[in-house]
C-alpha positions as CSV (number, residue, x, y, z in Angstrom):
1,M,18.2,-263.4,-51.0
2,A,15.8,-261.4,-48.8
3,E,14.6,-264.7,-47.4
4,A,18.1,-265.8,-46.5
5,T,18.7,-262.4,-44.7
6,S,15.4,-262.9,-42.8
7,D,16.4,-266.4,-41.8
8,R,19.8,-265.1,-40.6
9,R,18.1,-262.4,-38.6
10,D,15.6,-264.9,-37.1
11,K,18.5,-267.2,-36.1
12,G,20.3,-264.3,-34.5
13,V,17.2,-263.3,-32.5
14,A,16.7,-266.9,-31.4
15,L,20.3,-267.2,-30.3
16,A,20.1,-263.9,-28.4
17,R,17.0,-265.1,-26.5
18,A,18.7,-268.4,-25.6
19,A,21.9,-266.7,-24.6
20,R,20.0,-264.2,-22.4
21,A,18.4,-267.2,-20.7
22,G,21.8,-268.5,-19.7
23,D,22.6,-270.9,-22.6
24,T,26.4,-270.5,-22.9
25,L,26.5,-272.6,-26.2
26,A,24.0,-270.2,-27.7
27,L,26.1,-267.2,-26.5
28,H,29.1,-268.6,-28.3
29,E,27.1,-269.3,-31.4
30,L,25.6,-265.8,-31.3
31,L,29.0,-264.2,-31.2
32,D,30.2,-266.3,-34.1
33,H,27.0,-265.4,-35.9
34,L,27.4,-261.7,-35.3
35,N,31.1,-261.5,-36.1
36,P,30.8,-261.0,-39.9
37,Y,28.0,-258.4,-39.4
38,I,30.0,-256.4,-36.9
39,A,33.2,-256.7,-39.1
40,H,31.1,-255.4,-42.1
41,I,30.3,-252.2,-40.0
42,C,33.7,-251.7,-38.2
43,T,36.1,-252.2,-41.1
44,P,35.1,-249.2,-43.2
45,I,35.1,-247.0,-40.2
46,A,38.2,-248.2,-38.3
47,L,40.1,-249.2,-41.5
48,A,43.3,-251.0,-40.6
49,D,42.1,-251.2,-37.0
50,G,38.8,-252.9,-38.1
51,P,39.7,-256.2,-36.6
52,D,40.4,-254.6,-33.2
53,A,37.2,-252.6,-33.4
54,T,35.3,-255.8,-34.3
55,Q,36.8,-257.6,-31.3
56,E,36.0,-254.7,-29.0
57,A,32.4,-254.6,-30.3
58,L,32.0,-258.4,-29.8
59,L,33.3,-258.0,-26.2
60,A,30.8,-255.2,-25.6
61,V,28.0,-257.4,-26.9
62,F,29.1,-260.2,-24.7
63,R,29.3,-258.0,-21.6
64,S,26.0,-256.1,-22.3
65,L,23.7,-258.8,-23.7
66,R,21.6,-258.9,-20.5
67,S,20.8,-255.2,-21.1
68,L,19.2,-256.0,-24.4
69,K,15.5,-255.6,-23.5
70,D,14.0,-256.8,-26.8
71,P,15.9,-259.5,-28.7
72,Q,14.0,-258.4,-31.8
73,A,16.1,-255.2,-31.7
74,L,19.3,-257.3,-31.7
75,Y,20.7,-256.0,-35.0
76,G,20.1,-252.3,-34.3
77,W,21.5,-252.7,-30.8
78,V,24.6,-254.5,-32.2
79,R,25.0,-251.9,-35.0
80,A,25.1,-249.1,-32.4
81,I,27.7,-250.9,-30.4
82,A,29.8,-251.6,-33.5
83,V,29.7,-248.0,-34.7
84,R,30.6,-246.7,-31.3
85,E,33.5,-249.1,-30.9
86,A,34.8,-248.5,-34.4
87,V,34.7,-244.7,-34.0
88,R,36.5,-245.0,-30.6
89,I,39.2,-247.3,-32.0
90,A,39.7,-245.1,-35.1
91,Q,40.0,-242.0,-33.0
92,R,42.5,-243.6,-30.8
93,A,44.5,-244.8,-33.8
94,A,44.4,-241.3,-35.3
95,R,45.9,-239.8,-32.2
96,A,48.6,-242.5,-32.1
97,R,49.5,-242.2,-35.8
98,P,49.4,-238.5,-36.9
99,A,49.3,-238.1,-40.7
100,E,52.6,-237.4,-42.3
101,L,52.7,-235.0,-45.2
102,A,54.5,-237.7,-47.2
103,D,51.4,-240.0,-46.7
104,V,49.1,-237.5,-48.4
105,P,48.8,-238.5,-52.0
106,E,49.9,-236.0,-54.6
107,R,47.3,-234.4,-56.7
108,G,46.6,-236.3,-59.9
109,D,48.0,-239.6,-58.8
110,P,45.4,-242.0,-60.4
111,Q,46.4,-245.1,-58.5
112,L,45.8,-243.5,-55.1
113,A,42.7,-241.6,-56.1
114,A,41.1,-244.8,-57.3
115,D,41.8,-246.6,-54.0
116,I,38.7,-246.3,-51.9
117,D,40.4,-247.3,-48.7
118,D,42.9,-244.5,-49.2
119,V,40.0,-242.0,-49.7
120,L,38.2,-243.2,-46.6
121,A,41.3,-243.0,-44.6
122,R,41.4,-239.2,-45.3
123,L,38.1,-238.7,-43.6
124,S,37.7,-238.4,-39.8
125,P,36.3,-241.4,-37.9
126,E,33.1,-239.4,-37.3
127,H,32.7,-238.7,-41.0
128,R,33.5,-242.3,-42.0
129,A,30.9,-243.5,-39.5
130,V,28.0,-241.4,-40.8
131,L,29.0,-242.1,-44.4
132,V,29.1,-245.9,-43.8
133,L,25.7,-245.8,-41.9
134,R,24.0,-243.8,-44.6
135,D,25.6,-245.0,-47.8
136,V,26.7,-248.5,-47.0
137,E,24.2,-249.6,-44.4
138,G,21.4,-247.6,-46.0
139,L,20.1,-246.1,-42.7
140,D,18.0,-243.0,-42.9
141,E,19.2,-239.8,-41.1
142,E,17.3,-240.4,-37.9
143,A,18.5,-244.0,-37.5
144,A,22.1,-243.0,-38.3
145,A,21.9,-240.1,-35.8
146,A,20.5,-242.5,-33.2
147,A,23.3,-245.1,-33.8
148,L,25.9,-242.3,-33.4
149,R,24.1,-240.8,-30.4
150,I,24.0,-237.3,-32.1
151,P,21.2,-235.0,-33.1
152,P,19.8,-235.6,-36.6
153,G,21.0,-232.2,-37.7
154,T,24.5,-233.0,-36.7
155,A,24.3,-236.3,-38.6
156,K,23.1,-234.4,-41.7
157,S,25.8,-231.8,-41.6
158,R,28.5,-234.5,-41.0
159,L,27.2,-236.5,-43.9
160,H,27.3,-233.5,-46.1
161,R,30.9,-232.7,-45.1
162,A,31.9,-236.4,-45.4
163,R,30.4,-236.6,-48.9
164,M,32.1,-233.4,-50.0
165,S,35.4,-234.5,-48.6
166,F,35.1,-237.9,-50.2
167,R,34.3,-236.4,-53.6
168,K,37.2,-234.0,-53.3
169,A,39.6,-236.7,-52.3
170,W,38.3,-239.1,-55.0
171,S,38.7,-236.5,-57.8
172,A,42.1,-235.3,-56.6
């Protein structure tokens, strides 16, 4: 399993090098290769707007690939772009769709409390992002803070609040 992941990463790095050198076929292959990785990051943050966030992140990768100085850093660079786009899309969606009181599950409703998507939806995009980076992606605090472009202390406090809010919503 670890070998397969390593092979996948090596393929992505090789495709990034070729795409940066002007190989348009490699660029298309790279975007196809990165699509599931980006979707894996964007979907838990942007929720129903995950496909839009994924598309926006892929466009940002396409537009900015020449700015990637070290192709070995491809996945960290892509992760930062995906998180940034997912948070941006989720914030835009939150402004467009204010929560209705009827949408808030009633206390003790076991069906809704067990639905992880519902619980995640109750968190702000910023809290979802730090929670996904730390607890799903397994990044340490410094790496999560760097991906979110915030100080480590801010990431730590957001993570604490996100976990508390998640637990509260989960047990409600």
